[in-house]
N, CA, C and O atoms as a GROMACS GRO file, in nm:
protein
  356
    1UNK      N    1  13.148  -9.521   0.838
    1UNK     CA    2  13.284  -9.528   0.749
    1UNK      C    3  13.309  -9.674   0.736
    1UNK      O    4  13.304  -9.755   0.830
    2UNK      N    5  13.337  -9.701   0.609
    2UNK     CA    6  13.381  -9.834   0.569
    2UNK      C    7  13.545  -9.850   0.595
    2UNK      O    8  13.625  -9.758   0.582
    3UNK      N    9  13.575  -9.970   0.631
    3UNK     CA   10  13.720  -9.997   0.663
    3UNK      C   11  13.758 -10.131   0.621
    3UNK      O   12  13.677 -10.222   0.633
    4UNK      N   13  13.876 -10.150   0.573
    4UNK     CA   14  13.931 -10.285   0.523
    4UNK      C   15  14.068 -10.289   0.561
    4UNK      O   16  14.133 -10.186   0.577
    5UNK      N   17  14.119 -10.412   0.578
    5UNK     CA   18  14.268 -10.425   0.588
    5UNK      C   19  14.315 -10.517   0.473
    5UNK      O   20  14.250 -10.612   0.430
    6UNK      N   21  14.438 -10.477   0.429
    6UNK     CA   22  14.498 -10.544   0.317
    6UNK      C   23  14.638 -10.566   0.346
    6UNK      O   24  14.699 -10.488   0.419
    7UNK      N   25  14.703 -10.683   0.284
    7UNK     CA   26  14.838 -10.704   0.296
    7UNK      C   27  14.895 -10.685   0.158
    7UNK      O   28  14.853 -10.740   0.056
    8UNK      N   29  15.007 -10.592   0.168
    8UNK     CA   30  15.083 -10.561   0.034
    8UNK      C   31  15.140 -10.694  -0.020
    8UNK      O   32  15.212 -10.767   0.049
    9UNK      N   33  15.104 -10.719  -0.145
    9UNK     CA   34  15.151 -10.843  -0.220
    9UNK      C   35  15.270 -10.807  -0.299
    9UNK      O   36  15.354 -10.896  -0.310
   10UNK      N   37  15.295 -10.684  -0.360
   10UNK     CA   38  15.392 -10.650  -0.461
   10UNK      C   39  15.532 -10.680  -0.393
   10UNK      O   40  15.550 -10.640  -0.278
   11UNK      N   41  15.627 -10.745  -0.458
   11UNK     CA   42  15.754 -10.766  -0.402
   11UNK      C   43  15.836 -10.634  -0.374
   11UNK      O   44  15.925 -10.636  -0.289
   12UNK      N   45  15.805 -10.524  -0.442
   12UNK     CA   46  15.863 -10.401  -0.412
   12UNK      C   47  15.779 -10.325  -0.307
   12UNK      O   48  15.817 -10.212  -0.277
   13UNK      N   49  15.678 -10.371  -0.254
   13UNK     CA   50  15.591 -10.301  -0.181
   13UNK      C   51  15.517 -10.188  -0.255
   13UNK      O   52  15.496 -10.191  -0.376
   14UNK      N   53  15.478 -10.081  -0.170
   14UNK     CA   54  15.409  -9.974  -0.234
   14UNK      C   55  15.514  -9.852  -0.275
   14UNK      O   56  15.514  -9.739  -0.227
   15UNK      N   57  15.601  -9.903  -0.370
   15UNK     CA   58  15.702  -9.814  -0.422
   15UNK      C   59  15.707  -9.822  -0.574
   15UNK      O   60  15.678  -9.927  -0.634
   16UNK      N   61  15.744  -9.707  -0.639
   16UNK     CA   62  15.763  -9.708  -0.783
   16UNK      C   63  15.635  -9.744  -0.841
   16UNK      O   64  15.530  -9.694  -0.800
   17UNK      N   65  15.639  -9.841  -0.950
   17UNK     CA   66  15.515  -9.874  -1.024
   17UNK      C   67  15.392  -9.904  -0.942
   17UNK      O   68  15.286  -9.846  -0.966
   18UNK      N   69  15.403  -9.999  -0.841
   18UNK     CA   70  15.287 -10.043  -0.773
   18UNK      C   71  15.222  -9.912  -0.698
   18UNK      O   72  15.100  -9.904  -0.680
   19UNK      N   73  15.305  -9.819  -0.661
   19UNK     CA   74  15.256  -9.702  -0.589
   19UNK      C   75  15.176  -9.613  -0.687
   19UNK      O   76  15.067  -9.566  -0.655
   20UNK      N   77  15.236  -9.590  -0.813
   20UNK     CA   78  15.179  -9.515  -0.914
   20UNK      C   79  15.030  -9.573  -0.949
   20UNK      O   80  14.928  -9.505  -0.946
   21UNK      N   81  15.039  -9.704  -0.980
   21UNK     CA   82  14.910  -9.783  -1.020
   21UNK      C   83  14.807  -9.773  -0.902
   21UNK      O   84  14.688  -9.762  -0.930
   22UNK      N   85  14.845  -9.775  -0.778
   22UNK     CA   86  14.764  -9.769  -0.671
   22UNK      C   87  14.693  -9.636  -0.662
   22UNK      O   88  14.572  -9.628  -0.644
   23UNK      N   89  14.771  -9.533  -0.673
   23UNK     CA   90  14.710  -9.395  -0.675
   23UNK      C   91  14.616  -9.373  -0.781
   23UNK      O   92  14.515  -9.306  -0.758
   24UNK      N   93  14.638  -9.425  -0.898
   24UNK     CA   94  14.553  -9.415  -1.013
   24UNK      C   95  14.429  -9.489  -0.980
   24UNK      O   96  14.322  -9.434  -1.005
   25UNK      N   97  14.432  -9.608  -0.927
   25UNK     CA   98  14.327  -9.681  -0.876
   25UNK      C   99  14.227  -9.607  -0.783
   25UNK      O  100  14.106  -9.607  -0.804
   26UNK      N  101  14.287  -9.543  -0.678
   26UNK     CA  102  14.230  -9.458  -0.579
   26UNK      C  103  14.149  -9.342  -0.648
   26UNK      O  104  14.037  -9.307  -0.610
   27UNK      N  105  14.213  -9.288  -0.747
   27UNK     CA  106  14.158  -9.164  -0.804
   27UNK      C  107  14.033  -9.207  -0.901
   27UNK      O  108  13.949  -9.126  -0.941
   28UNK      N  109  14.034  -9.336  -0.931
   28UNK     CA  110  13.911  -9.391  -1.014
   28UNK      C  111  13.781  -9.403  -0.933
   28UNK      O  112  13.670  -9.410  -0.984
   29UNK      N  113  13.807  -9.406  -0.803
   29UNK     CA  114  13.692  -9.429  -0.712
   29UNK      C  115  13.630  -9.306  -0.692
   29UNK      O  116  13.694  -9.202  -0.709
   30UNK      N  117  13.504  -9.304  -0.657
   30UNK     CA  118  13.422  -9.184  -0.641
   30UNK      C  119  13.404  -9.134  -0.490
   30UNK      O  120  13.321  -9.051  -0.455
   31UNK      N  121  13.501  -9.204  -0.401
   31UNK     CA  122  13.498  -9.152  -0.271
   31UNK      C  123  13.643  -9.130  -0.226
   31UNK      O  124  13.735  -9.193  -0.279
   32UNK      N  125  13.665  -9.036  -0.124
   32UNK     CA  126  13.792  -9.012  -0.058
   32UNK      C  127  13.838  -9.137   0.014
   32UNK      O  128  13.761  -9.195   0.091
   33UNK      N  129  13.955  -9.179  -0.006
   33UNK     CA  130  14.014  -9.305   0.061
   33UNK      C  131  14.143  -9.249   0.145
   33UNK      O  132  14.219  -9.162   0.104
   34UNK      N  133  14.150  -9.315   0.265
   34UNK     CA  134  14.277  -9.288   0.345
   34UNK      C  135  14.338  -9.426   0.362
   34UNK      O  136  14.269  -9.528   0.353
   35UNK      N  137  14.473  -9.426   0.386
   35UNK     CA  138  14.552  -9.547   0.402
   35UNK      C  139  14.629  -9.531   0.528
   35UNK      O  140  14.671  -9.418   0.556
   36UNK      N  141  14.653  -9.631   0.608
   36UNK     CA  142  14.750  -9.613   0.716
   36UNK      C  143  14.823  -9.756   0.746
   36UNK      O  144  14.768  -9.864   0.725
   37UNK      N  145  14.943  -9.744   0.794
   37UNK     CA  146  15.001  -9.864   0.849
   37UNK      C  147  14.975  -9.854   1.001
   37UNK      O  148  14.936  -9.753   1.058
   38UNK      N  149  15.003  -9.976   1.058
   38UNK     CA  150  14.966  -9.995   1.202
   38UNK      C  151  15.034  -9.902   1.282
   38UNK      O  152  15.157  -9.898   1.275
   39UNK      N  153  14.967  -9.820   1.363
   39UNK     CA  154  15.008  -9.717   1.443
   39UNK      C  155  15.049  -9.580   1.387
   39UNK      O  156  15.097  -9.489   1.454
   40UNK      N  157  15.022  -9.578   1.249
   40UNK     CA  158  15.040  -9.463   1.182
   40UNK      C  159  14.918  -9.378   1.155
   40UNK      O  160  14.806  -9.424   1.177
   41UNK      N  161  14.934  -9.253   1.108
   41UNK     CA  162  14.823  -9.170   1.079
   41UNK      C  163  14.754  -9.204   0.956
   41UNK      O  164  14.818  -9.262   0.868
   42UNK      N  165  14.618  -9.174   0.937
   42UNK     CA  166  14.548  -9.192   0.814
   42UNK      C  167  14.599  -9.086   0.716
   42UNK      O  168  14.595  -8.966   0.743
   43UNK      N  169  14.648  -9.133   0.601
   43UNK     CA  170  14.697  -9.057   0.497
   43UNK      C  171  14.613  -9.050   0.373
   43UNK      O  172  14.528  -9.138   0.358
   44UNK      N  173  14.627  -8.958   0.285
   44UNK     CA  174  14.542  -8.943   0.162
   44UNK      C  175  14.594  -9.058   0.071
   44UNK      O  176  14.709  -9.057   0.028
   45UNK      N  177  14.503  -9.156   0.042
   45UNK     CA  178  14.556  -9.264  -0.049
   45UNK      C  179  14.571  -9.220  -0.194
   45UNK      O  180  14.633  -9.288  -0.275
   46UNK      N  181  14.518  -9.113  -0.222
   46UNK     CA  182  14.530  -9.060  -0.368
   46UNK      C  183  14.656  -8.971  -0.385
   46UNK      O  184  14.676  -8.911  -0.490
   47UNK      N  185  14.732  -8.965  -0.288
   47UNK     CA  186  14.863  -8.897  -0.305
   47UNK      C  187  14.982  -8.972  -0.309
   47UNK      O  188  15.016  -9.043  -0.214
   48UNK      N  189  15.058  -8.961  -0.426
   48UNK     CA  190  15.172  -9.047  -0.442
   48UNK      C  191  15.272  -9.013  -0.329
   48UNK      O  192  15.342  -9.106  -0.288
   49UNK      N  193  15.285  -8.901  -0.280
   49UNK     CA  194  15.385  -8.865  -0.174
   49UNK      C  195  15.350  -8.935  -0.049
   49UNK      O  196  15.440  -8.986   0.018
   50UNK      N  197  15.214  -8.942  -0.009
   50UNK     CA  198  15.170  -9.008   0.099
   50UNK      C  199  15.188  -9.164   0.090
   50UNK      O  200  15.216  -9.226   0.192
   51UNK      N  201  15.173  -9.227  -0.026
   51UNK     CA  202  15.189  -9.360  -0.042
   51UNK      C  203  15.335  -9.390  -0.036
   51UNK      O  204  15.371  -9.484   0.035
   52UNK      N  205  15.421  -9.324  -0.101
   52UNK     CA  206  15.573  -9.340  -0.092
   52UNK      C  207  15.630  -9.323   0.051
   52UNK      O  208  15.727  -9.389   0.089
   53UNK      N  209  15.564  -9.232   0.131
   53UNK     CA  210  15.605  -9.200   0.248
   53UNK      C  211  15.568  -9.316   0.366
   53UNK      O  212  15.623  -9.321   0.476
   54UNK      N  213  15.468  -9.402   0.322
   54UNK     CA  214  15.430  -9.498   0.416
   54UNK      C  215  15.541  -9.614   0.447
   54UNK      O  216  15.545  -9.683   0.549
   55UNK      N  217  15.616  -9.618   0.352
   55UNK     CA  218  15.722  -9.722   0.368
   55UNK      C  219  15.663  -9.862   0.376
   55UNK      O  220  15.712  -9.943   0.456
   56UNK      N  221  15.565  -9.894   0.301
   56UNK     CA  222  15.496 -10.022   0.307
   56UNK      C  223  15.570 -10.116   0.218
   56UNK      O  224  15.590 -10.094   0.098
   57UNK      N  225  15.607 -10.218   0.283
   57UNK     CA  226  15.693 -10.328   0.198
   57UNK      C  227  15.600 -10.450   0.187
   57UNK      O  228  15.493 -10.459   0.246
   58UNK      N  229  15.653 -10.544   0.101
   58UNK     CA  230  15.570 -10.668   0.087
   58UNK      C  231  15.545 -10.727   0.226
   58UNK      O  232  15.632 -10.742   0.312
   59UNK      N  233  15.407 -10.762   0.237
   59UNK     CA  234  15.373 -10.821   0.371
   59UNK      C  235  15.320 -10.728   0.480
   59UNK      O  236  15.273 -10.769   0.586
   60UNK      N  237  15.330 -10.600   0.448
   60UNK     CA  238  15.286 -10.493   0.532
   60UNK      C  239  15.136 -10.496   0.536
   60UNK      O  240  15.075 -10.510   0.430
   61UNK      N  241  15.071 -10.483   0.652
   61UNK     CA  242  14.923 -10.474   0.652
   61UNK      C  243  14.891 -10.324   0.667
   61UNK      O  244  14.940 -10.253   0.754
   62UNK      N  245  14.803 -10.282   0.570
   62UNK     CA  246  14.755 -10.142   0.585
   62UNK      C  247  14.604 -10.139   0.600
   62UNK      O  248  14.534 -10.232   0.558
   63UNK      N  249  14.554 -10.033   0.659
   63UNK     CA  250  14.408 -10.005   0.678
   63UNK      C  251  14.364  -9.900   0.585
   63UNK      O  252  14.418  -9.790   0.582
   64UNK      N  253  14.259  -9.937   0.502
   64UNK     CA  254  14.195  -9.834   0.412
   64UNK      C  255  14.060  -9.793   0.482
   64UNK      O  256  13.992  -9.873   0.546
   65UNK      N  257  14.032  -9.671   0.464
   65UNK     CA  258  13.900  -9.617   0.509
   65UNK      C  259  13.838  -9.527   0.391
   65UNK      O  260  13.904  -9.460   0.312
   66UNK      N  261  13.710  -9.538   0.394
   66UNK     CA  262  13.631  -9.443   0.290
   66UNK      C  263  13.503  -9.421   0.356
   66UNK      O  264  13.459  -9.489   0.448
   67UNK      N  265  13.444  -9.317   0.301
   67UNK     CA  266  13.312  -9.278   0.346
   67UNK      C  267  13.229  -9.234   0.234
   67UNK      O  268  13.283  -9.173   0.141
   68UNK      N  269  13.098  -9.259   0.234
   68UNK     CA  270  13.016  -9.202   0.119
   68UNK      C  271  12.954  -9.321   0.039
   68UNK      O  272  12.984  -9.438   0.065
   69UNK      N  273  12.869  -9.288  -0.055
   69UNK     CA  274  12.811  -9.382  -0.144
   69UNK      C  275  12.915  -9.463  -0.223
   69UNK      O  276  12.994  -9.403  -0.295
   70UNK      N  277  12.917  -9.585  -0.214
   70UNK     CA  278  13.006  -9.666  -0.294
   70UNK      C  279  13.141  -9.697  -0.221
   70UNK      O  280  13.236  -9.747  -0.282
   71UNK      N  281  13.144  -9.663  -0.082
   71UNK     CA  282  13.264  -9.677  -0.012
   71UNK      C  283  13.309  -9.831  -0.002
   71UNK      O  284  13.424  -9.871  -0.019
   72UNK      N  285  13.204  -9.905   0.026
   72UNK     CA  286  13.246 -10.051   0.040
   72UNK      C  287  13.292 -10.113  -0.087
   72UNK      O  288  13.386 -10.194  -0.081
   73UNK      N  289  13.239 -10.085  -0.194
   73UNK     CA  290  13.269 -10.132  -0.327
   73UNK      C  291  13.415 -10.082  -0.357
   73UNK      O  292  13.500 -10.159  -0.403
   74UNK      N  293  13.440  -9.950  -0.330
   74UNK     CA  294  13.572  -9.886  -0.362
   74UNK      C  295  13.677  -9.959  -0.285
   74UNK      O  296  13.782  -9.988  -0.342
   75UNK      N  297  13.658  -9.992  -0.160
   75UNK     CA  298  13.746 -10.051  -0.068
   75UNK      C  299  13.782 -10.206  -0.112
   75UNK      O  300  13.893 -10.256  -0.103
   76UNK      N  301  13.670 -10.264  -0.157
   76UNK     CA  302  13.691 -10.398  -0.203
   76UNK      C  303  13.784 -10.400  -0.316
   76UNK      O  304  13.882 -10.475  -0.316
   77UNK      N  305  13.756 -10.313  -0.420
   77UNK     CA  306  13.844 -10.307  -0.536
   77UNK      C  307  13.985 -10.274  -0.488
   77UNK      O  308  14.082 -10.333  -0.536
   78UNK      N  309  13.996 -10.181  -0.392
   78UNK     CA  310  14.142 -10.141  -0.369
   78UNK      C  311  14.216 -10.248  -0.284
   78UNK      O  312  14.337 -10.261  -0.296
   79UNK      N  313  14.143 -10.326  -0.196
   79UNK     CA  314  14.210 -10.437  -0.131
   79UNK      C  315  14.260 -10.550  -0.240
   79UNK      O  316  14.370 -10.605  -0.237
   80UNK      N  317  14.157 -10.572  -0.336
   80UNK     CA  318  14.207 -10.674  -0.429
   80UNK      C  319  14.333 -10.626  -0.501
   80UNK      O  320  14.424 -10.705  -0.526
   81UNK      N  321  14.337 -10.492  -0.534
   81UNK     CA  322  14.449 -10.445  -0.596
   81UNK      C  323  14.588 -10.460  -0.516
   81UNK      O  324  14.693 -10.500  -0.565
   82UNK      N  325  14.569 -10.422  -0.385
   82UNK     CA  326  14.688 -10.439  -0.294
   82UNK      C  327  14.727 -10.570  -0.276
   82UNK      O  328  14.843 -10.592  -0.244
   83UNK      N  329  14.644 -10.666  -0.293
   83UNK     CA  330  14.679 -10.809  -0.256
   83UNK      C  331  14.713 -10.893  -0.374
   83UNK      O  332  14.712 -11.016  -0.372
   84UNK      N  333  14.746 -10.809  -0.492
   84UNK     CA  334  14.780 -10.864  -0.612
   84UNK      C  335  14.943 -10.813  -0.627
   84UNK      O  336  14.980 -10.699  -0.599
   85UNK      N  337  15.021 -10.910  -0.671
   85UNK     CA  338  15.162 -10.868  -0.700
   85UNK      C  339  15.177 -10.810  -0.823
   85UNK      O  340  15.181 -10.880  -0.924
   86UNK      N  341  15.187 -10.668  -0.829
   86UNK     CA  342  15.215 -10.602  -0.949
   86UNK      C  343  15.338 -10.598  -1.007
   86UNK      O  344  15.360 -10.538  -1.112
   87UNK      N  345  15.437 -10.671  -0.931
   87UNK     CA  346  15.574 -10.677  -0.985
   87UNK      C  347  15.596 -10.808  -1.055
   87UNK      O  348  15.700 -10.823  -1.118
   88UNK      N  349  15.507 -10.904  -1.051
   88UNK     CA  350  15.516 -11.034  -1.106
   88UNK      C  351  15.530 -11.023  -1.274
   88UNK      O  352  15.466 -10.940  -1.338
   89UNK      N  353  15.606 -11.102  -1.322
   89UNK     CA  354  15.629 -11.092  -1.464
   89UNK      C  355  15.508 -11.157  -1.540
   89UNK      O  356  15.506 -11.160  -1.663
   0.00000   0.00000   0.00000
């Protein structure tokens, strides 16, 4: 199982627009992906309800996990997404 950590860069955290865009990015991957905050359960990263429920604000470190062919590449792309401020003008 591949695993990566990422720090949320968007000023609104994983809420509203960044959450929607992240879920779309997860669904474009060909592997199931989970996301968790420190001390939290692994949640389905492709679920907007799971993402909104994380309460991940700017600066929160999350752990992404994926398994299967292409897992490393999928996680690399998702880390890059999370570490980009999607609220910047």
